[in-house]
C-alpha positions as CSV (number, residue, x, y, z in Angstrom):
1,X,0.0,0.0,0.0
2,X,2.7,2.5,0.8
3,X,4.4,1.7,-2.5
4,X,1.6,3.7,-4.1
5,X,2.7,6.8,-2.2
6,X,6.3,6.4,-3.3
7,X,5.2,5.9,-6.9
8,X,3.1,9.1,-6.9
9,X,6.0,11.0,-5.2
10,X,8.5,9.9,-7.9
11,X,6.1,10.6,-10.7
12,X,5.4,14.2,-9.5
13,X,9.1,14.8,-9.0
14,X,9.6,14.0,-12.7
15,X,6.7,16.2,-13.7
16,X,7.7,19.1,-11.4
17,X,10.3,20.6,-13.8
18,X,7.8,20.8,-16.6
19,X,5.1,22.3,-14.4
20,X,7.5,24.9,-13.0
21,X,8.5,25.8,-16.5
22,X,4.9,26.6,-17.3
23,X,3.6,28.1,-14.0
24,X,6.9,29.4,-12.6
25,X,8.9,28.3,-9.7
26,X,7.0,30.2,-7.0
27,X,3.5,29.2,-8.2
28,X,4.6,25.5,-8.4
29,X,6.1,25.6,-4.9
30,X,2.9,27.3,-3.5
31,X,0.6,24.8,-5.2
32,X,2.8,21.9,-3.9
33,X,2.6,23.3,-0.3
34,X,-1.2,23.7,-0.7
35,X,-1.5,20.0,-1.8
36,X,0.7,18.9,1.1
37,X,-1.5,20.8,3.6
38,X,-4.7,19.5,2.1
39,X,-3.4,16.0,2.1
40,X,-2.4,16.2,5.8
41,X,-5.7,17.7,6.8
42,X,-7.6,15.1,4.9
43,X,-5.6,12.3,6.5
44,X,-5.9,13.7,10.0
45,X,-9.7,14.3,10.1
46,X,-11.1,11.1,8.7
47,X,-11.8,7.8,10.3
48,X,-11.8,5.9,7.0
49,X,-8.6,4.0,6.0
50,X,-9.2,4.6,2.3
51,X,-9.5,8.3,2.7
52,X,-6.3,8.3,4.8
53,X,-4.5,6.6,1.9
54,X,-6.0,9.2,-0.5
55,X,-4.7,12.0,1.8
56,X,-1.2,10.4,1.8
57,X,-1.3,10.3,-2.0
58,X,-2.3,13.9,-2.2
59,X,0.4,14.8,0.3
60,X,3.0,13.0,-1.8
61,X,1.9,14.7,-5.0
62,X,2.4,18.0,-3.3
63,X,5.8,17.0,-1.9
64,X,6.8,16.0,-5.4
65,X,6.0,19.5,-6.6
66,X,7.4,21.3,-3.6
67,X,10.8,19.7,-2.8
68,X,12.5,19.8,-6.2
69,X,11.9,23.6,-6.4
70,X,13.0,24.4,-2.9
71,X,16.6,25.1,-3.8
72,X,15.6,27.3,-6.7
73,X,13.3,29.3,-4.5
74,X,16.1,29.9,-2.0
75,X,18.5,31.0,-4.8
76,X,15.9,33.5,-6.0
77,X,15.0,34.8,-2.6
78,X,18.5,35.8,-1.4
79,X,21.1,38.1,-2.9
80,X,24.4,36.9,-4.3
81,X,26.4,37.9,-1.2
82,X,23.9,36.2,1.2
83,X,23.8,32.8,-0.6
84,X,27.1,31.6,1.0
85,X,25.7,32.2,4.5
86,X,22.3,30.7,3.7
87,X,23.9,27.6,2.1
88,X,26.3,27.1,5.0
89,X,23.4,27.3,7.6
90,X,21.3,25.0,5.5
91,X,23.9,22.2,5.5
């Protein structure tokens, strides 16, 4: 059952580059975070096991859109002289 979640995550990671090329990095990241939040809320507030699995699938689709773009968002957010400090703190 949890192999489905990994399959969705891997598929969305592969699609994330094409989606961010169309929508932009920030829009793709925000939509990924929204899907992750919606999936968590759906999984947390339901007593049905099938809906919990659906929430995990929605969460993994959002994570697949969000995490590949995280480094690009950090690079756009900070100036050139601040990136060294940010990357050293992030490690």
